[in-house]
C-alpha positions in Angstrom: 90.8 -30.3 -125.0 89.9 -29.7 -121.8 86.9 -31.0 -119.9 84.9 -27.8 -119.5 84.0 -26.7 -116.1 80.5 -27.6 -115.0 78.9 -25.4 -111.9 75.2 -26.5 -111.0 73.2 -24.0 -109.2 70.2 -25.5 -107.4 67.5 -24.0 -104.6 64.2 -23.6 -104.0 62.0 -22.4 -106.7 61.8 -18.5 -106.4 65.3 -18.6 -104.3 67.4 -16.5 -106.4 69.0 -19.2 -108.5 68.7 -17.8 -111.8 70.1 -14.1 -110.3 73.3 -16.0 -109.1 73.3 -17.2 -112.8 73.2 -14.3 -114.2 75.9 -12.6 -112.1 78.1 -15.8 -113.0 77.5 -15.4 -116.7 77.8 -11.4 -116.6 80.9 -11.5 -114.3 82.9 -15.0 -115.9 81.7 -13.6 -119.5 78.5 -15.5 -121.1 81.2 -15.9 -124.3 82.6 -18.7 -121.9 79.4 -20.2 -120.5 77.3 -22.6 -121.9 74.2 -21.6 -119.8 71.8 -25.1 -119.5 68.3 -24.6 -117.6 66.5 -27.8 -116.1 63.0 -25.7 -116.6 63.7 -26.3 -120.1 63.6 -30.0 -120.0 60.0 -30.8 -118.3 58.3 -33.6 -120.1 56.2 -32.5 -123.2 52.5 -33.4 -122.4 50.7 -32.3 -125.5 49.2 -36.1 -125.7 47.2 -35.0 -122.6 44.2 -32.5 -122.0 44.7 -29.4 -120.2 42.8 -30.2 -117.5 45.1 -33.5 -117.2 48.4 -31.2 -117.7 47.3 -28.9 -114.9 47.4 -31.7 -112.1 51.0 -33.1 -113.2 53.3 -32.7 -110.0 56.0 -30.5 -111.9 58.2 -30.1 -108.6 58.8 -34.1 -108.7 61.8 -35.0 -110.3 59.6 -37.3 -112.4 58.5 -34.6 -114.3 62.2 -33.6 -116.1 63.3 -35.6 -119.1 66.9 -36.3 -117.3 68.2 -39.2 -119.9 67.8 -35.7 -122.6 69.3 -33.2 -120.1 72.2 -36.0 -119.2 72.3 -36.6 -122.9 73.1 -32.5 -124.0 74.9 -32.3 -120.7 77.4 -35.0 -122.1 77.4 -33.8 -125.4 78.6 -30.1 -124.5 81.5 -32.3 -121.7 82.7 -33.6 -125.1 82.7 -30.5 -127.3 79.2 -31.1 -129.3 76.8 -28.4 -130.1 73.2 -29.0 -128.7 69.5 -27.9 -129.5 68.2 -27.4 -125.9 64.0 -28.1 -126.1 61.9 -24.7 -125.5 58.9 -24.9 -123.1 55.8 -23.3 -122.8 54.8 -23.0 -119.1 51.2 -21.6 -119.8 50.0 -24.6 -121.9 52.6 -27.7 -120.5 54.2 -28.2 -123.8 57.5 -28.3 -125.3 57.3 -26.0 -128.4 58.5 -26.5 -131.9 61.4 -23.9 -131.7 64.6 -25.0 -129.8 68.1 -23.0 -128.6 71.0 -24.2 -130.0 73.7 -24.0 -127.6 77.5 -24.4 -128.3 80.4 -26.0 -126.1 82.3 -23.6 -124.2 85.0 -23.4 -121.8 82.3 -23.0 -118.6 79.1 -25.2 -118.2 76.4 -23.9 -116.1 73.5 -25.8 -114.9 70.7 -24.4 -113.1 67.6 -25.9 -111.6 65.4 -26.9 -108.4 66.1 -30.5 -108.4 69.5 -30.7 -110.2 71.5 -31.9 -107.1 68.3 -34.8 -106.4 70.0 -36.7 -109.3 73.2 -38.4 -108.7 74.4 -38.7 -112.4 73.9 -35.0 -112.7 76.0 -34.4 -109.5 78.6 -36.6 -110.4 79.3 -34.4 -113.7 79.5 -31.2 -111.3 82.7 -30.0 -110.3 81.1 -26.9 -108.4 77.7 -27.1 -106.4 76.5 -23.9 -105.3 72.7 -24.1 -103.3 70.8 -20.7 -103.4 68.9 -20.6 -100.1 65.9 -18.1 -98.8 63.1 -17.9 -96.6 60.4 -19.4 -97.8 57.9 -16.2 -98.0 60.4 -14.5 -100.4 60.9 -17.3 -102.5 56.6 -17.6 -102.5 56.3 -14.3 -103.7 59.1 -14.3 -106.1 57.7 -17.5 -107.7 54.2 -16.0 -107.8 55.2 -12.6 -109.6 57.2 -14.3 -111.6 54.5 -17.0 -112.9 51.8 -14.2 -113.0 54.1 -11.8 -115.0 56.6 -14.2 -117.4 54.4 -17.8 -117.5 51.0 -16.0 -118.1 49.5 -18.0 -115.4 46.4 -16.8 -112.8 47.2 -15.9 -109.1 44.7 -18.7 -107.7 46.6 -20.9 -110.1 50.1 -20.0 -108.6 49.3 -20.5 -104.8 47.1 -23.6 -105.3 50.2 -25.2 -107.0 52.4 -23.8 -104.2 50.0 -25.6 -101.8 49.6 -29.1 -103.1 53.2 -29.5 -104.7 55.5 -26.5 -104.7 55.9 -26.6 -100.9 55.8 -30.5 -100.1 58.0 -31.3 -102.7 60.5 -28.5 -101.6 60.3 -30.4 -98.4 60.9 -33.8 -99.3 63.4 -33.3 -102.5 64.9 -29.8 -102.6 65.8 -29.2 -99.4 67.6 -32.2 -98.7 69.9 -32.2 -101.8 71.1 -28.9 -100.1 73.8 -31.5 -98.3 75.3 -32.1 -101.7 76.5 -28.0 -102.5 79.8 -27.0 -101.8 78.9 -23.9 -101.5 75.4 -22.4 -99.9 74.5 -18.8 -100.6 72.2 -17.8 -98.3 69.8 -14.7 -98.8 69.0 -15.5 -102.4 70.9 -13.8 -105.2 71.1 -10.7 -103.2 74.3 -11.6 -101.4 77.3 -10.0 -103.3 79.7 -11.2 -101.0 79.3 -14.9 -101.6 79.1 -14.2 -105.4 82.2 -12.3 -105.5 83.8 -15.5 -103.5 82.2 -17.8 -106.2 83.4 -15.7 -109.0 86.8 -15.7 -107.8 86.8 -19.8 -107.5 85.6 -20.0 -110.7 88.1 -17.8 -112.1 90.7 -19.4 -110.2 89.9 -23.1 -111.5 89.9 -22.0 -114.9 93.1 -20.1 -114.6 94.5 -23.6 -112.7 93.0 -25.8 -116.1 94.6 -23.3 -118.6 91.1 -21.9 -119.6 91.6 -18.4 -119.7 
């Protein structure tokens, strides 16, 4: 069986990664894509008090269980079904439930720090970096965390100033140099997304996966 095409979508928090990923899923076809989100692989912090959990730097590479992420990625590459963890971002713990992800011709990875890991980069055939201005990224993150992750405004702002911005400058922004394609203006760059989708379709045709 042909090895799946592995695509990585990276970029700062709130840059539009999920918008780009959803566009790829819609255009290429979700039935042909296994979608694996790095955010689901934060370490479970249930052994810590809630106050201790809040002090953890979730924007540092060490916050992620990359061993499990790599194990699951390799399983998908070798045509095996995985049980991806689900994360509770309000309480910083893994949920008992899991998400079943079946192998597909395309594996789509998404996360702020997936280019910062050498082993992950080596498994990617296409690396996309979604770029956006810092103020727009912050506003999107604020809205998302308050609406979807049930956080309060003050805690989101505090985290942004203490860890999100410094870690972006230290780890995320430098990882841009590993990208094959940089998508400016976030997920609203229709022309760039058209080009990316066309490239994916061409590569799948060349590999006999269409």
